[in-house]
PDB file of N, CA, C and O in Angstrom:
ATOM      1  N   UNK A   1       1.051 -17.603  -1.820  1.00  0.00           N
ATOM      2  CA  UNK A   1       0.890 -16.510  -1.409  1.00  0.00           C
ATOM      3  C   UNK A   1       1.933 -16.072  -0.460  1.00  0.00           C
ATOM      4  O   UNK A   1       2.237 -16.757   0.517  1.00  0.00           O
ATOM      5  N   UNK A   2       2.403 -15.106  -0.693  1.00  0.00           N
ATOM      6  CA  UNK A   2       3.506 -14.302   0.146  1.00  0.00           C
ATOM      7  C   UNK A   2       3.167 -12.743   0.370  1.00  0.00           C
ATOM      8  O   UNK A   2       2.433 -12.023  -0.308  1.00  0.00           O
ATOM      9  N   UNK A   3       3.988 -12.405   1.628  1.00  0.00           N
ATOM     10  CA  UNK A   3       3.665 -11.017   1.935  1.00  0.00           C
ATOM     11  C   UNK A   3       4.889 -10.228   1.747  1.00  0.00           C
ATOM     12  O   UNK A   3       5.972 -10.611   2.189  1.00  0.00           O
ATOM     13  N   UNK A   4       4.753  -9.268   1.178  1.00  0.00           N
ATOM     14  CA  UNK A   4       5.916  -8.002   0.996  1.00  0.00           C
ATOM     15  C   UNK A   4       5.737  -6.960   1.604  1.00  0.00           C
ATOM     16  O   UNK A   4       4.740  -6.316   1.278  1.00  0.00           O
ATOM     17  N   UNK A   5       6.541  -6.465   2.599  1.00  0.00           N
ATOM     18  CA  UNK A   5       6.604  -5.008   3.131  1.00  0.00           C
ATOM     19  C   UNK A   5       7.441  -4.041   3.191  1.00  0.00           C
ATOM     20  O   UNK A   5       8.516  -4.070   3.791  1.00  0.00           O
ATOM     21  N   UNK A   6       6.891  -2.929   2.432  1.00  0.00           N
ATOM     22  CA  UNK A   6       7.213  -1.796   2.145  1.00  0.00           C
ATOM     23  C   UNK A   6       7.528  -0.693   3.399  1.00  0.00           C
ATOM     24  O   UNK A   6       6.547  -0.308   4.035  1.00  0.00           O
ATOM     25  N   UNK A   7       8.670  -0.249   3.717  1.00  0.00           N
ATOM     26  CA  UNK A   7       8.986   0.831   4.684  1.00  0.00           C
ATOM     27  C   UNK A   7       8.904   2.030   3.781  1.00  0.00           C
ATOM     28  O   UNK A   7       9.889   2.294   3.091  1.00  0.00           O
ATOM     29  N   UNK A   8       7.768   2.823   3.713  1.00  0.00           N
ATOM     30  CA  UNK A   8       7.623   3.993   3.037  1.00  0.00           C
ATOM     31  C   UNK A   8       7.423   5.047   4.075  1.00  0.00           C
ATOM     32  O   UNK A   8       6.556   5.906   3.908  1.00  0.00           O
ATOM     33  N   UNK A   9       8.337   5.022   5.357  1.00  0.00           N
ATOM     34  CA  UNK A   9       8.026   6.245   6.350  1.00  0.00           C
ATOM     35  C   UNK A   9       8.939   7.071   5.761  1.00  0.00           C
ATOM     36  O   UNK A   9       9.923   6.694   5.126  1.00  0.00           O
ATOM     37  N   UNK A  10       8.548   8.413   6.013  1.00  0.00           N
ATOM     38  CA  UNK A  10       9.257   9.591   5.835  1.00  0.00           C
ATOM     39  C   UNK A  10       9.175  10.040   4.079  1.00  0.00           C
ATOM     40  O   UNK A  10       9.753  11.026   3.621  1.00  0.00           O
ATOM     41  N   UNK A  11       8.482   9.253   3.411  1.00  0.00           N
ATOM     42  CA  UNK A  11       8.094   9.890   2.074  1.00  0.00           C
ATOM     43  C   UNK A  11       7.084  10.529   2.033  1.00  0.00           C
ATOM     44  O   UNK A  11       6.198  10.290   2.854  1.00  0.00           O
ATOM     45  N   UNK A  12       6.919  11.579   1.011  1.00  0.00           N
ATOM     46  CA  UNK A  12       5.783  12.304   1.036  1.00  0.00           C
ATOM     47  C   UNK A  12       5.179  12.091  -0.061  1.00  0.00           C
ATOM     48  O   UNK A  12       5.863  11.539  -0.923  1.00  0.00           O
ATOM     49  N   UNK A  13       3.756  12.431  -0.415  1.00  0.00           N
ATOM     50  CA  UNK A  13       3.160  12.489  -1.605  1.00  0.00           C
ATOM     51  C   UNK A  13       3.708  12.976  -2.783  1.00  0.00           C
ATOM     52  O   UNK A  13       4.321  14.042  -2.732  1.00  0.00           O
ATOM     53  N   UNK A  14       3.583  12.315  -3.952  1.00  0.00           N
ATOM     54  CA  UNK A  14       3.216  11.035  -4.468  1.00  0.00           C
ATOM     55  C   UNK A  14       4.087   9.799  -4.048  1.00  0.00           C
ATOM     56  O   UNK A  14       3.588   8.709  -4.330  1.00  0.00           O
ATOM     57  N   UNK A  15       5.261   9.789  -3.444  1.00  0.00           N
ATOM     58  CA  UNK A  15       6.118   8.904  -3.529  1.00  0.00           C
ATOM     59  C   UNK A  15       5.522   7.394  -2.861  1.00  0.00           C
ATOM     60  O   UNK A  15       5.664   6.322  -3.448  1.00  0.00           O
ATOM     61  N   UNK A  16       4.870   7.534  -1.594  1.00  0.00           N
ATOM     62  CA  UNK A  16       4.231   6.120  -1.540  1.00  0.00           C
ATOM     63  C   UNK A  16       3.318   5.553  -2.587  1.00  0.00           C
ATOM     64  O   UNK A  16       3.513   4.411  -3.003  1.00  0.00           O
ATOM     65  N   UNK A  17       2.388   6.248  -3.009  1.00  0.00           N
ATOM     66  CA  UNK A  17       1.551   5.759  -3.984  1.00  0.00           C
ATOM     67  C   UNK A  17       2.192   4.987  -5.142  1.00  0.00           C
ATOM     68  O   UNK A  17       1.792   3.911  -5.587  1.00  0.00           O
ATOM     69  N   UNK A  18       3.414   5.811  -5.628  1.00  0.00           N
ATOM     70  CA  UNK A  18       3.927   5.493  -6.795  1.00  0.00           C
ATOM     71  C   UNK A  18       5.059   4.199  -6.685  1.00  0.00           C
ATOM     72  O   UNK A  18       5.554   3.530  -7.593  1.00  0.00           O
ATOM     73  N   UNK A  19       5.253   4.127  -5.262  1.00  0.00           N
ATOM     74  CA  UNK A  19       6.044   2.751  -4.861  1.00  0.00           C
ATOM     75  C   UNK A  19       5.425   1.821  -4.713  1.00  0.00           C
ATOM     76  O   UNK A  19       5.900   0.725  -5.013  1.00  0.00           O
ATOM     77  N   UNK A  20       4.228   1.938  -4.229  1.00  0.00           N
ATOM     78  CA  UNK A  20       3.185   0.801  -4.069  1.00  0.00           C
ATOM     79  C   UNK A  20       2.690   0.407  -5.369  1.00  0.00           C
ATOM     80  O   UNK A  20       2.594  -0.797  -5.608  1.00  0.00           O
ATOM     81  N   UNK A  21       2.316   1.384  -6.368  1.00  0.00           N
ATOM     82  CA  UNK A  21       2.172   0.870  -7.531  1.00  0.00           C
ATOM     83  C   UNK A  21       3.165  -0.028  -8.432  1.00  0.00           C
ATOM     84  O   UNK A  21       2.723  -0.915  -9.162  1.00  0.00           O
ATOM     85  N   UNK A  22       4.555   0.272  -8.324  1.00  0.00           N
ATOM     86  CA  UNK A  22       5.421  -0.544  -8.726  1.00  0.00           C
ATOM     87  C   UNK A  22       5.608  -1.904  -8.081  1.00  0.00           C
ATOM     88  O   UNK A  22       5.796  -2.962  -8.683  1.00  0.00           O
ATOM     89  N   UNK A  23       5.533  -1.734  -6.831  1.00  0.00           N
ATOM     90  CA  UNK A  23       5.555  -3.057  -5.920  1.00  0.00           C
ATOM     91  C   UNK A  23       4.390  -3.963  -6.063  1.00  0.00           C
ATOM     92  O   UNK A  23       4.478  -5.128  -5.673  1.00  0.00           O
ATOM     93  N   UNK A  24       3.289  -3.495  -6.607  1.00  0.00           N
ATOM     94  CA  UNK A  24       1.959  -4.211  -6.994  1.00  0.00           C
ATOM     95  C   UNK A  24       2.060  -5.150  -8.413  1.00  0.00           C
ATOM     96  O   UNK A  24       1.428  -6.171  -8.684  1.00  0.00           O
ATOM     97  N   UNK A  25       3.069  -4.443  -9.204  1.00  0.00           N
ATOM     98  CA  UNK A  25       3.468  -4.855 -10.599  1.00  0.00           C
ATOM     99  C   UNK A  25       4.151  -6.261 -10.639  1.00  0.00           C
ATOM    100  O   UNK A  25       4.039  -7.198 -11.429  1.00  0.00           O
ATOM    101  N   UNK A  26       4.989  -6.054  -9.370  1.00  0.00           N
ATOM    102  CA  UNK A  26       5.715  -7.617  -9.457  1.00  0.00           C
ATOM    103  C   UNK A  26       5.196  -8.693  -8.556  1.00  0.00           C
ATOM    104  O   UNK A  26       5.839  -9.717  -8.324  1.00  0.00           O
ATOM    105  N   UNK A  27       3.911  -8.413  -8.009  1.00  0.00           N
ATOM    106  CA  UNK A  27       3.441  -9.527  -7.199  1.00  0.00           C
ATOM    107  C   UNK A  27       2.317 -10.568  -8.081  1.00  0.00           C
ATOM    108  O   UNK A  27       1.654 -10.264  -9.073  1.00  0.00           O
ATOM    109  N   UNK A  28       2.360 -11.730  -7.432  1.00  0.00           N
ATOM    110  CA  UNK A  28       1.379 -12.357  -7.971  1.00  0.00           C
ATOM    111  C   UNK A  28      -0.153 -12.446  -7.566  1.00  0.00           C
ATOM    112  O   UNK A  28      -0.406 -11.905  -6.490  1.00  0.00           O
ATOM    113  N   UNK A  29      -1.049 -12.936  -8.124  1.00  0.00           N
ATOM    114  CA  UNK A  29      -2.413 -12.893  -7.861  1.00  0.00           C
ATOM    115  C   UNK A  29      -2.401 -13.603  -6.429  1.00  0.00           C
ATOM    116  O   UNK A  29      -1.786 -14.647  -6.212  1.00  0.00           O
ATOM    117  N   UNK A  30      -3.114 -12.949  -5.530  1.00  0.00           N
ATOM    118  CA  UNK A  30      -3.411 -13.204  -3.935  1.00  0.00           C
ATOM    119  C   UNK A  30      -2.285 -13.030  -2.974  1.00  0.00           C
ATOM    120  O   UNK A  30      -2.423 -13.340  -1.790  1.00  0.00           O
ATOM    121  N   UNK A  31      -1.031 -12.479  -3.511  1.00  0.00           N
ATOM    122  CA  UNK A  31      -0.051 -12.059  -2.402  1.00  0.00           C
ATOM    123  C   UNK A  31      -0.637 -10.779  -1.833  1.00  0.00           C
ATOM    124  O   UNK A  31      -1.696 -10.256  -2.180  1.00  0.00           O
ATOM    125  N   UNK A  32       0.195 -10.366  -0.925  1.00  0.00           N
ATOM    126  CA  UNK A  32      -0.013  -9.487  -0.031  1.00  0.00           C
ATOM    127  C   UNK A  32       1.043  -8.392  -0.004  1.00  0.00           C
ATOM    128  O   UNK A  32       2.249  -8.627   0.063  1.00  0.00           O
ATOM    129  N   UNK A  33       0.461  -7.087  -0.063  1.00  0.00           N
ATOM    130  CA  UNK A  33       1.440  -6.145   0.043  1.00  0.00           C
ATOM    131  C   UNK A  33       1.093  -5.294   1.337  1.00  0.00           C
ATOM    132  O   UNK A  33      -0.022  -4.794   1.486  1.00  0.00           O
ATOM    133  N   UNK A  34       2.142  -5.158   2.283  1.00  0.00           N
ATOM    134  CA  UNK A  34       1.835  -4.297   3.569  1.00  0.00           C
ATOM    135  C   UNK A  34       2.755  -3.046   3.246  1.00  0.00           C
ATOM    136  O   UNK A  34       3.904  -3.189   2.828  1.00  0.00           O
ATOM    137  N   UNK A  35       2.185  -1.844   3.464  1.00  0.00           N
ATOM    138  CA  UNK A  35       2.837  -0.753   3.346  1.00  0.00           C
ATOM    139  C   UNK A  35       2.973   0.109   4.610  1.00  0.00           C
ATOM    140  O   UNK A  35       1.923   0.180   5.250  1.00  0.00           O
ATOM    141  N   UNK A  36       3.897   0.704   5.064  1.00  0.00           N
ATOM    142  CA  UNK A  36       4.124   1.221   6.514  1.00  0.00           C
ATOM    143  C   UNK A  36       4.339   2.810   5.871  1.00  0.00           C
ATOM    144  O   UNK A  36       5.287   3.039   5.120  1.00  0.00           O
ATOM    145  N   UNK A  37       3.448   3.769   6.215  1.00  0.00           N
ATOM    146  CA  UNK A  37       3.432   5.256   5.680  1.00  0.00           C
ATOM    147  C   UNK A  37       3.373   6.131   6.874  1.00  0.00           C
ATOM    148  O   UNK A  37       2.699   5.850   7.865  1.00  0.00           O
ATOM    149  N   UNK A  38       4.028   7.099   6.767  1.00  0.00           N
ATOM    150  CA  UNK A  38       4.109   8.053   7.619  1.00  0.00           C
ATOM    151  C   UNK A  38       3.105   9.520   7.124  1.00  0.00           C
ATOM    152  O   UNK A  38       2.636  10.347   7.906  1.00  0.00           O
ATOM    153  N   UNK A  39       3.010   9.520   6.065  1.00  0.00           N
ATOM    154  CA  UNK A  39       2.553  10.591   5.467  1.00  0.00           C
ATOM    155  C   UNK A  39       1.045  10.908   5.421  1.00  0.00           C
ATOM    156  O   UNK A  39       0.500  10.367   4.459  1.00  0.00           O
ATOM    157  N   UNK A  40       0.382  11.496   6.050  1.00  0.00           N
ATOM    158  CA  UNK A  40      -1.263  11.240   6.352  1.00  0.00           C
ATOM    159  C   UNK A  40      -1.946  11.377   4.822  1.00  0.00           C
ATOM    160  O   UNK A  40      -2.859  10.559   4.702  1.00  0.00           O
ATOM    161  N   UNK A  41      -1.810  11.926   4.021  1.00  0.00           N
ATOM    162  CA  UNK A  41      -2.087  12.024   2.485  1.00  0.00           C
ATOM    163  C   UNK A  41      -2.339  10.574   1.998  1.00  0.00           C
ATOM    164  O   UNK A  41      -3.400  10.343   1.419  1.00  0.00           O
ATOM    165  N   UNK A  42      -1.402   9.545   2.201  1.00  0.00           N
ATOM    166  CA  UNK A  42      -1.392   8.326   1.990  1.00  0.00           C
ATOM    167  C   UNK A  42      -2.654   7.821   2.100  1.00  0.00           C
ATOM    168  O   UNK A  42      -3.094   7.081   1.220  1.00  0.00           O
ATOM    169  N   UNK A  43      -3.506   8.216   3.371  1.00  0.00           N
ATOM    170  CA  UNK A  43      -4.921   7.528   3.443  1.00  0.00           C
ATOM    171  C   UNK A  43      -5.564   7.813   2.357  1.00  0.00           C
ATOM    172  O   UNK A  43      -6.445   6.990   2.111  1.00  0.00           O
ATOM    173  N   UNK A  44      -5.438   8.909   1.390  1.00  0.00           N
ATOM    174  CA  UNK A  44      -6.199   9.372   0.460  1.00  0.00           C
ATOM    175  C   UNK A  44      -5.745   8.494  -0.845  1.00  0.00           C
ATOM    176  O   UNK A  44      -6.419   7.794  -1.601  1.00  0.00           O
ATOM    177  N   UNK A  45      -4.492   8.766  -0.827  1.00  0.00           N
ATOM    178  CA  UNK A  45      -3.616   8.281  -2.030  1.00  0.00           C
ATOM    179  C   UNK A  45      -3.686   6.884  -2.468  1.00  0.00           C
ATOM    180  O   UNK A  45      -3.914   6.581  -3.639  1.00  0.00           O
ATOM    181  N   UNK A  46      -3.467   5.935  -1.421  1.00  0.00           N
ATOM    182  CA  UNK A  46      -3.458   4.505  -1.424  1.00  0.00           C
ATOM    183  C   UNK A  46      -4.873   3.899  -1.806  1.00  0.00           C
ATOM    184  O   UNK A  46      -4.882   3.072  -2.718  1.00  0.00           O
ATOM    185  N   UNK A  47      -5.950   4.200  -1.253  1.00  0.00           N
ATOM    186  CA  UNK A  47      -7.261   3.717  -1.676  1.00  0.00           C
ATOM    187  C   UNK A  47      -7.664   4.167  -3.106  1.00  0.00           C
ATOM    188  O   UNK A  47      -8.411   3.501  -3.821  1.00  0.00           O
ATOM    189  N   UNK A  48      -7.075   5.422  -3.486  1.00  0.00           N
ATOM    190  CA  UNK A  48      -7.539   5.847  -5.033  1.00  0.00           C
ATOM    191  C   UNK A  48      -6.691   5.020  -5.676  1.00  0.00           C
ATOM    192  O   UNK A  48      -7.231   4.416  -6.603  1.00  0.00           O
ATOM    193  N   UNK A  49      -5.454   4.763  -5.493  1.00  0.00           N
ATOM    194  CA  UNK A  49      -4.677   3.842  -6.396  1.00  0.00           C
ATOM    195  C   UNK A  49      -5.196   2.710  -6.365  1.00  0.00           C
ATOM    196  O   UNK A  49      -5.071   2.278  -7.511  1.00  0.00           O
ATOM    197  N   UNK A  50      -5.747   1.903  -5.697  1.00  0.00           N
ATOM    198  CA  UNK A  50      -6.320   0.450  -5.624  1.00  0.00           C
ATOM    199  C   UNK A  50      -7.697   0.685  -6.290  1.00  0.00           C
ATOM    200  O   UNK A  50      -8.204  -0.345  -6.735  1.00  0.00           O
ATOM    201  N   UNK A  51      -8.314   1.672  -6.430  1.00  0.00           N
ATOM    202  CA  UNK A  51      -9.568   1.774  -7.268  1.00  0.00           C
ATOM    203  C   UNK A  51      -9.224   1.752  -8.847  1.00  0.00           C
ATOM    204  O   UNK A  51      -9.927   1.333  -9.767  1.00  0.00           O
ATOM    205  N   UNK A  52      -7.835   2.371  -8.893  1.00  0.00           N
ATOM    206  CA  UNK A  52      -7.362   2.122 -10.327  1.00  0.00           C
ATOM    207  C   UNK A  52      -6.773   1.041 -10.408  1.00  0.00           C
ATOM    208  O   UNK A  52      -6.602   0.934 -11.623  1.00  0.00           O
ATOM    209  N   UNK A  53      -6.249  -0.031  -9.838  1.00  0.00           N
ATOM    210  CA  UNK A  53      -5.470  -0.976  -9.948  1.00  0.00           C
ATOM    211  C   UNK A  53      -6.626  -2.204  -9.994  1.00  0.00           C
ATOM    212  O   UNK A  53      -6.504  -3.140 -10.784  1.00  0.00           O
ATOM    213  N   UNK A  54      -7.639  -2.107  -9.161  1.00  0.00           N
ATOM    214  CA  UNK A  54      -8.541  -3.204  -8.674  1.00  0.00           C
ATOM    215  C   UNK A  54      -8.016  -3.923  -7.926  1.00  0.00           C
ATOM    216  O   UNK A  54      -8.587  -5.013  -7.919  1.00  0.00           O
ATOM    217  N   UNK A  55      -6.971  -3.861  -7.093  1.00  0.00           N
ATOM    218  CA  UNK A  55      -6.252  -4.437  -5.933  1.00  0.00           C
ATOM    219  C   UNK A  55      -7.508  -4.243  -4.858  1.00  0.00           C
ATOM    220  O   UNK A  55      -8.444  -3.477  -5.085  1.00  0.00           O
ATOM    221  N   UNK A  56      -7.389  -5.059  -3.640  1.00  0.00           N
ATOM    222  CA  UNK A  56      -8.011  -5.041  -2.432  1.00  0.00           C
ATOM    223  C   UNK A  56      -7.161  -4.425  -1.512  1.00  0.00           C
ATOM    224  O   UNK A  56      -5.945  -4.606  -1.454  1.00  0.00           O
ATOM    225  N   UNK A  57      -8.051  -3.442  -0.544  1.00  0.00           N
ATOM    226  CA  UNK A  57      -7.289  -2.996   0.508  1.00  0.00           C
ATOM    227  C   UNK A  57      -8.132  -3.837   1.493  1.00  0.00           C
ATOM    228  O   UNK A  57      -9.324  -3.705   1.771  1.00  0.00           O
ATOM    229  N   UNK A  58      -7.038  -4.929   2.055  1.00  0.00           N
ATOM    230  CA  UNK A  58      -7.807  -5.600   3.307  1.00  0.00           C
ATOM    231  C   UNK A  58      -8.142  -4.925   4.800  1.00  0.00           C
ATOM    232  O   UNK A  58      -9.029  -5.193   5.610  1.00  0.00           O
ATOM    233  N   UNK A  59      -7.182  -4.045   4.825  1.00  0.00           N
ATOM    234  CA  UNK A  59      -6.993  -3.415   6.242  1.00  0.00           C
ATOM    235  C   UNK A  59      -6.344  -1.986   6.325  1.00  0.00           C
ATOM    236  O   UNK A  59      -5.520  -1.701   5.456  1.00  0.00           O
ATOM    237  N   UNK A  60      -6.658  -1.028   7.336  1.00  0.00           N
ATOM    238  CA  UNK A  60      -5.858   0.185   7.290  1.00  0.00           C
ATOM    239  C   UNK A  60      -5.664   0.295   8.836  1.00  0.00           C
ATOM    240  O   UNK A  60      -6.639   0.448   9.572  1.00  0.00           O
ATOM    241  N   UNK A  61      -4.367   0.212   9.323  1.00  0.00           N
ATOM    242  CA  UNK A  61      -4.438   0.325  10.870  1.00  0.00           C
ATOM    243  C   UNK A  61      -3.239   1.378  11.046  1.00  0.00           C
ATOM    244  O   UNK A  61      -2.405   1.632  10.177  1.00  0.00           O
ATOM    245  N   UNK A  62      -3.307   1.970  12.390  1.00  0.00           N
ATOM    246  CA  UNK A  62      -2.428   2.892  12.775  1.00  0.00           C
ATOM    247  C   UNK A  62      -1.850   2.512  14.111  1.00  0.00           C
ATOM    248  O   UNK A  62      -2.446   2.091  15.103  1.00  0.00           O
ATOM    249  N   UNK A  63      -0.523   2.755  13.930  1.00  0.00           N
ATOM    250  CA  UNK A  63       0.386   2.570  15.031  1.00  0.00           C
ATOM    251  C   UNK A  63       1.573   3.641  15.232  1.00  0.00           C
ATOM    252  O   UNK A  63       2.723   3.657  14.793  1.00  0.00           O
ATOM    253  N   UNK A  64       0.830   4.571  16.096  1.00  0.00           N
ATOM    254  CA  UNK A  64       1.324   6.018  16.391  1.00  0.00           C
ATOM    255  C   UNK A  64       1.246   6.693  15.398  1.00  0.00           C
ATOM    256  O   UNK A  64       0.080   6.820  15.023  1.00  0.00           O
ATOM    257  N   UNK A  65       2.193   7.341  14.613  1.00  0.00           N
ATOM    258  CA  UNK A  65       2.184   7.906  13.591  1.00  0.00           C
ATOM    259  C   UNK A  65       2.358   7.360  12.145  1.00  0.00           C
ATOM    260  O   UNK A  65       2.365   7.960  11.070  1.00  0.00           O
ATOM    261  N   UNK A  66       2.481   6.180  12.410  1.00  0.00           N
ATOM    262  CA  UNK A  66       2.594   5.074  11.084  1.00  0.00           C
ATOM    263  C   UNK A  66       1.274   4.680  10.609  1.00  0.00           C
ATOM    264  O   UNK A  66       0.480   4.340  11.485  1.00  0.00           O
ATOM    265  N   UNK A  67       0.890   4.656   9.429  1.00  0.00           N
ATOM    266  CA  UNK A  67      -0.375   4.250   8.678  1.00  0.00           C
ATOM    267  C   UNK A  67       0.252   2.816   8.181  1.00  0.00           C
ATOM    268  O   UNK A  67       1.323   2.803   7.573  1.00  0.00           O
ATOM    269  N   UNK A  68      -0.516   1.526   8.488  1.00  0.00           N
ATOM    270  CA  UNK A  68      -0.391   0.347   7.833  1.00  0.00           C
ATOM    271  C   UNK A  68      -1.396   0.125   7.073  1.00  0.00           C
ATOM    272  O   UNK A  68      -2.499   0.103   7.620  1.00  0.00           O
ATOM    273  N   UNK A  69      -1.304  -0.126   5.461  1.00  0.00           N
ATOM    274  CA  UNK A  69      -2.178  -0.748   4.692  1.00  0.00           C
ATOM    275  C   UNK A  69      -1.713  -2.289   4.478  1.00  0.00           C
ATOM    276  O   UNK A  69      -0.531  -2.631   4.518  1.00  0.00           O
ATOM    277  N   UNK A  70      -2.698  -3.092   4.266  1.00  0.00           N
ATOM    278  CA  UNK A  70      -2.639  -4.488   4.183  1.00  0.00           C
ATOM    279  C   UNK A  70      -3.285  -4.380   2.670  1.00  0.00           C
ATOM    280  O   UNK A  70      -4.258  -3.629   2.610  1.00  0.00           O
ATOM    281  N   UNK A  71      -2.934  -4.948   1.572  1.00  0.00           N
ATOM    282  CA  UNK A  71      -3.071  -4.919   0.336  1.00  0.00           C
ATOM    283  C   UNK A  71      -3.278  -6.230  -0.489  1.00  0.00           C
ATOM    284  O   UNK A  71      -2.178  -6.704  -0.774  1.00  0.00           O
ATOM    285  N   UNK A  72      -4.185  -6.880  -0.909  1.00  0.00           N
ATOM    286  CA  UNK A  72      -4.109  -7.978  -1.524  1.00  0.00           C
ATOM    287  C   UNK A  72      -4.011  -8.113  -3.034  1.00  0.00           C
ATOM    288  O   UNK A  72      -4.994  -7.582  -3.552  1.00  0.00           O
ATOM    289  N   UNK A  73      -3.311  -8.549  -3.778  1.00  0.00           N
ATOM    290  CA  UNK A  73      -3.106  -8.372  -5.333  1.00  0.00           C
ATOM    291  C   UNK A  73      -4.406  -9.076  -5.993  1.00  0.00           C
ATOM    292  O   UNK A  73      -4.693 -10.214  -5.623  1.00  0.00           O
ATOM    293  N   UNK A  74      -5.023  -8.563  -6.750  1.00  0.00           N
ATOM    294  CA  UNK A  74      -6.063  -8.987  -7.131  1.00  0.00           C
ATOM    295  C   UNK A  74      -5.695 -10.288  -8.269  1.00  0.00           C
ATOM    296  O   UNK A  74      -4.597 -10.282  -8.826  1.00  0.00           O
ATOM    297  N   UNK A  75      -6.537 -11.202  -8.507  1.00  0.00           N
ATOM    298  CA  UNK A  75      -6.351 -11.988  -9.507  1.00  0.00           C
ATOM    299  C   UNK A  75      -6.745 -11.902 -10.755  1.00  0.00           C
ATOM    300  O   UNK A  75      -6.448 -12.786 -11.558  1.00  0.00           O
TER     301      UNK A  75
END
């Protein structure tokens, strides 16, 4: 089990979701992906992406204007 962090700050829709999808394909089951986004639409796009992929959104946090998603790759 490992953590991978993607800095997606400054990217606009749909790039954060597309890059997250690509990163998820490279992860092993139970690995975690941490996304750091500044696009407010990511709060809609990332959960929708995970409904398609079947991966698990563990948490969504905010640190100023940065939205942090913690995603567990499904097994």
